[in-house]
C-alpha positions as CSV (number, residue, x, y, z in Angstrom):
1,M,-5.1,-11.7,5.5
2,L,-4.0,-8.3,6.7
3,K,-4.8,-5.8,3.9
4,I,-2.2,-3.4,2.5
5,L,-2.5,0.0,4.0
6,G,-0.5,2.7,2.2
7,A,3.3,2.8,2.1
8,A,3.5,2.0,5.8
9,L,2.2,-1.6,5.4
10,C,3.3,-4.1,2.8
11,A,3.1,-7.9,2.3
12,T,5.0,-10.4,0.2
13,A,3.1,-12.9,-2.0
14,L,4.7,-16.4,-2.1
15,A,4.5,-18.7,-5.1
16,G,2.4,-21.9,-5.3
17,S,-0.1,-22.7,-2.5
18,V,1.3,-20.1,-0.1
19,A,-0.8,-17.0,0.0
20,T,0.1,-13.4,0.9
21,A,1.6,-14.0,4.4
22,V,2.4,-12.2,7.6
23,P,5.6,-11.9,9.7
24,S,7.2,-13.9,12.4
25,A,8.6,-10.9,14.2
26,T,6.9,-10.1,17.5
27,P,8.2,-6.8,18.9
28,A,7.7,-6.0,22.5
29,G,4.4,-4.3,23.5
30,A,1.4,-5.1,25.6
31,A,-2.0,-6.1,24.1
32,T,-5.2,-4.6,25.5
33,T,-7.9,-7.2,25.4
34,S,-11.2,-7.9,27.2
35,A,-10.1,-11.4,28.2
36,T,-9.8,-12.1,31.9
37,T,-6.5,-13.2,33.4
38,S,-7.8,-16.7,34.2
39,A,-9.3,-17.2,30.8
40,A,-6.1,-16.1,29.1
41,N,-4.0,-18.4,31.3
42,D,-6.3,-21.4,30.6
43,A,-6.2,-21.0,26.8
44,P,-3.6,-23.5,25.4
45,T,-0.5,-22.7,23.4
46,V,0.1,-25.3,20.7
47,M,3.3,-26.0,18.7
48,I,2.2,-27.4,15.4
49,K,4.4,-30.0,13.9
50,P,2.6,-31.2,10.7
51,R,4.4,-34.5,10.4
52,A,3.5,-35.5,14.0
53,L,-0.2,-34.7,13.8
54,D,-3.0,-37.3,13.3
55,R,-4.6,-37.2,9.9
56,G,-8.1,-35.8,9.8
57,P,-10.6,-35.2,7.0
58,E,-9.7,-33.2,4.0
59,V,-10.4,-29.5,4.0
60,T,-14.0,-28.9,2.9
61,T,-13.5,-25.4,1.5
62,P,-11.8,-24.6,-1.9
63,H,-8.1,-24.3,-1.5
64,L,-4.8,-24.6,-3.5
65,E,-2.6,-27.6,-3.3
66,G,0.4,-26.8,-5.5
67,R,-0.8,-26.3,-9.0
68,F,-4.3,-27.5,-8.3
69,V,-7.5,-26.0,-7.0
70,V,-9.0,-28.6,-4.7
71,D,-12.7,-28.6,-3.6
72,G,-13.9,-31.9,-2.2
73,D,-13.7,-34.4,-5.1
74,I,-12.9,-31.6,-7.6
75,R,-9.3,-31.2,-8.5
76,L,-8.4,-28.7,-11.3
77,R,-5.0,-27.8,-12.6
78,V,-4.2,-24.1,-12.9
79,R,-1.9,-23.0,-15.7
80,G,0.5,-20.2,-14.7
81,K,2.8,-19.4,-11.8
82,Q,2.2,-17.8,-8.4
83,R,-1.4,-18.9,-8.0
84,H,-3.7,-17.0,-5.7
85,L,-7.2,-18.5,-5.2
86,L,-9.9,-15.8,-4.8
87,G,-12.7,-18.3,-4.3
88,R,-15.6,-20.2,-5.8
89,S,-17.8,-18.6,-8.5
90,G,-20.8,-20.6,-9.6
91,D,-19.6,-23.9,-11.0
92,G,-16.0,-22.5,-11.3
93,Y,-13.2,-20.8,-9.4
94,V,-11.4,-17.5,-9.8
95,V,-7.6,-17.5,-9.5
96,V,-5.0,-14.8,-10.0
97,V,-2.0,-16.3,-11.8
98,L,1.3,-15.0,-13.2
99,R,1.8,-15.6,-16.9
100,G,5.0,-14.4,-18.4
101,E,5.5,-11.0,-16.8
102,D,1.8,-10.2,-16.2
103,Y,-0.8,-11.3,-13.6
104,R,-4.3,-12.2,-14.8
105,A,-7.5,-13.2,-13.1
106,V,-8.7,-16.5,-14.7
107,R,-11.8,-18.6,-14.3
108,I,-11.5,-22.4,-14.3
109,R,-14.3,-25.0,-14.5
110,P,-14.4,-28.8,-14.6
111,G,-14.2,-29.9,-18.2
112,R,-13.7,-26.4,-19.7
113,R,-10.7,-24.4,-20.9
114,Q,-9.2,-21.9,-18.5
115,R,-10.7,-18.4,-19.3
116,V,-8.7,-15.2,-18.9
117,L,-10.9,-12.5,-17.3
118,F,-8.7,-9.4,-17.1
119,E,-5.2,-8.2,-16.0
120,T,-4.7,-7.6,-12.3
121,S,-2.3,-8.6,-9.5
122,P,-2.4,-10.2,-6.1
123,G,-4.1,-7.9,-3.6
124,R,-5.8,-5.7,-6.2
125,S,-8.9,-7.8,-6.8
126,V,-11.6,-9.2,-4.4
127,L,-14.3,-11.7,-5.3
128,S,-17.8,-10.9,-4.0
129,A,-19.4,-13.0,-1.3
130,D,-21.7,-14.8,-3.8
131,G,-18.9,-15.2,-6.4
132,S,-20.8,-13.3,-9.1
133,T,-18.6,-10.2,-9.4
134,M,-15.2,-8.9,-8.6
135,A,-13.9,-5.5,-7.6
136,T,-10.4,-4.5,-8.7
137,V,-8.2,-1.4,-8.0
138,D,-6.7,0.6,-10.8
139,R,-4.1,3.1,-9.4
140,I,-3.0,6.2,-11.3
141,A,-0.6,8.3,-9.3
142,R,-2.4,9.2,-6.0
143,R,-5.9,8.9,-7.6
144,T,-7.5,5.5,-7.7
145,S,-10.4,4.1,-9.7
146,I,-12.3,0.9,-8.8
147,D,-13.9,-1.4,-11.4
148,V,-16.6,-4.0,-10.8
149,R,-16.5,-6.8,-13.3
150,S,-18.3,-10.0,-13.9
151,A,-16.6,-13.1,-12.4
152,V,-18.0,-15.1,-15.3
153,D,-16.5,-13.3,-18.3
154,G,-14.7,-10.3,-16.9
155,A,-17.1,-7.8,-18.5
156,L,-17.1,-4.3,-16.9
157,I,-20.2,-3.7,-14.9
158,A,-19.3,-0.3,-13.2
159,S,-16.4,1.9,-12.6
160,R,-15.8,4.9,-10.3
161,G,-12.8,7.1,-9.9
162,G,-11.8,9.7,-7.4
163,F,-10.7,7.5,-4.5
164,R,-7.9,9.4,-2.8
165,G,-4.7,7.9,-1.6
166,Y,-3.9,4.2,-1.9
167,P,-7.1,2.3,-0.9
168,S,-7.5,-1.5,-0.8
169,I,-10.7,-3.4,-1.3
170,L,-11.7,-4.8,2.0
171,D,-14.9,-6.7,1.0
172,V,-17.5,-6.9,-1.8
173,A,-21.1,-8.0,-1.1
174,G,-24.3,-7.4,-3.1
175,D,-24.1,-3.8,-4.5
176,H,-21.5,-2.7,-2.0
177,V,-17.7,-2.3,-2.2
178,L,-16.0,-1.5,1.0
179,T,-12.6,0.2,0.7
180,G,-9.9,1.1,3.3
181,S,-6.8,3.2,3.2
182,F,-4.3,4.5,5.6
183,E,-4.7,8.1,4.5
184,N,-8.5,8.3,3.9
185,G,-10.2,5.7,6.1
186,A,-13.0,3.4,5.1
187,H,-15.7,4.1,2.4
188,D,-18.7,2.2,1.2
189,W,-19.4,2.5,-2.5
190,D,-23.0,1.6,-3.4
191,V,-22.5,0.4,-7.0
192,R,-26.2,0.5,-8.0
193,A,-26.8,4.1,-6.6
194,D,-23.2,5.1,-7.5
195,T,-22.8,6.9,-4.1
196,V,-19.9,6.8,-1.7
197,E,-20.3,7.0,2.1
198,K,-17.6,7.5,4.6
199,V,-17.7,4.6,7.2
200,S,-14.7,5.6,9.3
201,R,-11.9,8.2,9.3
202,K,-9.5,5.6,10.8
203,P,-7.1,3.5,8.7
204,A,-9.3,0.4,8.1
205,Y,-7.5,-2.8,7.1
206,E,-9.9,-5.8,7.4
207,A,-13.7,-6.2,7.1
208,D,-16.6,-8.6,6.5
209,L,-19.8,-7.0,5.2
210,G,-21.7,-10.2,5.7
211,T,-21.0,-10.3,9.5
212,D,-20.9,-6.5,9.9
213,R,-17.3,-6.5,11.2
214,L,-14.6,-3.9,10.7
215,A,-11.0,-3.6,11.9
216,Y,-9.0,-0.3,11.9
217,F,-6.0,1.3,13.4
218,T,-6.3,4.3,15.7
219,A,-3.1,5.7,14.2
220,D,0.0,4.6,12.4
221,P,0.7,1.1,13.9
222,Y,4.5,1.9,13.7
223,D,3.9,4.9,15.9
224,G,1.8,3.4,18.7
225,G,-1.5,3.0,16.9
226,C,-3.8,0.3,18.3
227,S,-6.2,-2.1,16.5
228,V,-9.9,-1.8,17.0
229,V,-12.7,-4.2,16.0
230,T,-16.1,-2.6,15.6
231,T,-19.2,-3.0,13.4
232,V,-19.5,-1.6,9.9
233,S,-22.9,-0.2,10.6
234,P,-23.7,2.4,13.2
235,P,-23.3,2.9,16.2
236,R,-19.9,1.1,15.6
237,A,-19.4,0.2,19.3
238,T,-15.9,-1.2,20.1
239,L,-15.9,-5.0,20.3
240,W,-12.2,-5.4,21.0
241,R,-9.0,-3.4,21.1
242,S,-5.4,-4.3,21.1
243,C,-2.2,-2.3,20.9
244,R,-0.2,-5.4,20.0
245,E,-2.2,-7.5,17.6
246,A,-4.1,-7.0,14.3
247,V,-6.9,-9.1,12.7
248,L,-6.1,-11.5,9.9
249,A,-9.6,-12.8,9.3
250,F,-13.1,-12.9,10.9
251,S,-14.9,-16.3,11.2
252,P,-17.9,-16.8,8.9
253,D,-20.3,-15.9,11.7
254,G,-18.3,-13.0,12.9
255,E,-17.9,-14.3,16.4
256,R,-14.3,-15.3,16.3
257,L,-11.1,-13.8,14.8
258,V,-7.5,-14.8,14.2
259,T,-4.7,-12.3,14.8
260,T,-1.0,-11.8,14.6
261,H,1.3,-9.0,15.5
262,K,0.2,-5.6,14.2
263,L,3.4,-4.9,12.3
264,A,2.7,-7.8,9.9
265,D,5.1,-7.9,7.0
266,G,7.3,-10.4,5.2
267,L,7.4,-14.2,4.9
268,G,4.9,-15.4,7.4
269,P,4.3,-15.6,11.2
270,A,5.5,-18.3,13.5
271,K,2.6,-17.4,15.8
272,V,-1.1,-16.6,15.5
273,V,-3.9,-16.3,18.1
274,E,-7.5,-17.5,17.9
275,R,-9.8,-15.2,19.8
276,T,-13.5,-14.5,20.3
277,V,-14.6,-11.2,18.7
278,R,-14.6,-9.7,22.2
279,G,-10.9,-10.6,22.5
280,D,-11.0,-13.7,24.8
281,R,-8.0,-15.9,23.8
282,L,-9.1,-19.4,22.8
283,A,-5.7,-20.7,21.7
284,T,-2.2,-19.6,20.5
285,Y,-0.6,-21.5,17.6
286,R,3.1,-21.7,16.9
287,V,4.9,-23.4,14.0
288,P,8.6,-24.3,13.6
289,F,9.0,-22.2,10.4
290,F,6.1,-20.1,9.2
291,F,2.3,-20.1,8.5
292,G,1.2,-19.4,4.9
293,L,-2.5,-19.1,4.1
294,I,-4.6,-18.5,7.2
295,S,-8.4,-18.9,6.8
296,W,-11.6,-20.2,8.4
297,E,-13.2,-23.4,7.3
298,S,-16.2,-22.9,9.5
299,S,-17.3,-20.6,12.3
300,T,-15.1,-22.6,14.7
301,D,-12.4,-24.3,12.6
302,L,-9.3,-22.6,11.4
303,V,-7.2,-23.8,8.5
304,L,-3.5,-23.0,8.9
305,D,-1.0,-23.6,6.1
306,S,1.8,-24.8,8.4
307,Y,5.4,-25.3,7.6
308,A,8.4,-26.8,9.3
309,K,11.8,-26.5,7.7
310,K,11.4,-29.4,5.4
311,Q,7.7,-30.3,5.2
312,G,4.3,-28.6,5.6
313,A,0.6,-29.3,5.4
314,L,-2.8,-27.8,5.9
315,V,-3.8,-28.1,9.6
316,R,-7.3,-27.7,11.0
317,C,-7.4,-26.2,14.5
318,S,-10.1,-25.1,17.0
319,E,-9.5,-24.0,20.5
320,G,-6.2,-25.8,20.7
321,D,-7.2,-29.1,19.1
322,C,-5.4,-29.7,15.8
323,E,-5.3,-32.3,13.1
324,R,-3.6,-32.6,9.7
325,A,-6.1,-31.9,6.9
326,S,-3.9,-32.6,3.9
327,D,-0.9,-34.8,2.8
328,L,2.5,-33.6,3.7
329,R,4.3,-31.6,1.0
330,P,7.8,-30.0,0.7
331,T,8.3,-26.6,2.2
332,P,8.6,-24.0,-0.6
333,R,12.0,-22.9,-1.5
334,L,12.5,-19.3,-0.6
């Protein structure tokens, strides 16, 4: 999902299985992409109506279905409200939940009691690629510290202060924590060496260290800034540029991306676009009400939490071919 970038960008977290989402608004403006006219015209536009779709296999990646984390044959109930799954961690799963008035990161495992790791909130914590550690943001005024903790017991592994502005954690992999902020660009914190290196001066908002992908804005997107996809590592050549769209997520191999309008905010989009990393449009997906969680199941298959006015479901799509990948469920009350 589109990461929060300073005061100019914000997102609303929805309760239950609906993750932090993006808007349905699509203001006027032209995208700049590398797709040819013929390729763009040939790519299908699909209206997703969950109830009308053929039923396909269940989603193969961990996901939330109401109060439950579901992963293949594993189905674990999560105690608490407003559940936000961060991912798999060893033989368990890390979820951010609301209990009373406070959010907490908790670890759940089959046959074990739910374990509270530490206090946090949606959007502040990111699970590492291997599921062993978590990085979390601790803001004090305009200075920010970042803690790295064990995803097993919540123990503090490392902490560093002095991050200026309002950075978000874009990704965590190995000993590296990649941050992005509207005011101060992207930085790579090497936890083992305790050094921080500037990656980009531009407002970075999405990244994947495993596939060497970075997305940033050339300037304030509300004032004409364009979105650029490049590599994290030098020479950081431009792979794709758009003055209309922003990246929501990179595919696991980094060769595809899913986008929506760059001024993402609010409930959730009614339109997303599947593209190659070079910008060629593979398909456009629309939904009668809104999309919730948007993720990649594989390097070619998207999972779209798709809602009509009364019912929704998880829908698997690739290049315009879609099938329902969960049972139908009521659309959340808003």
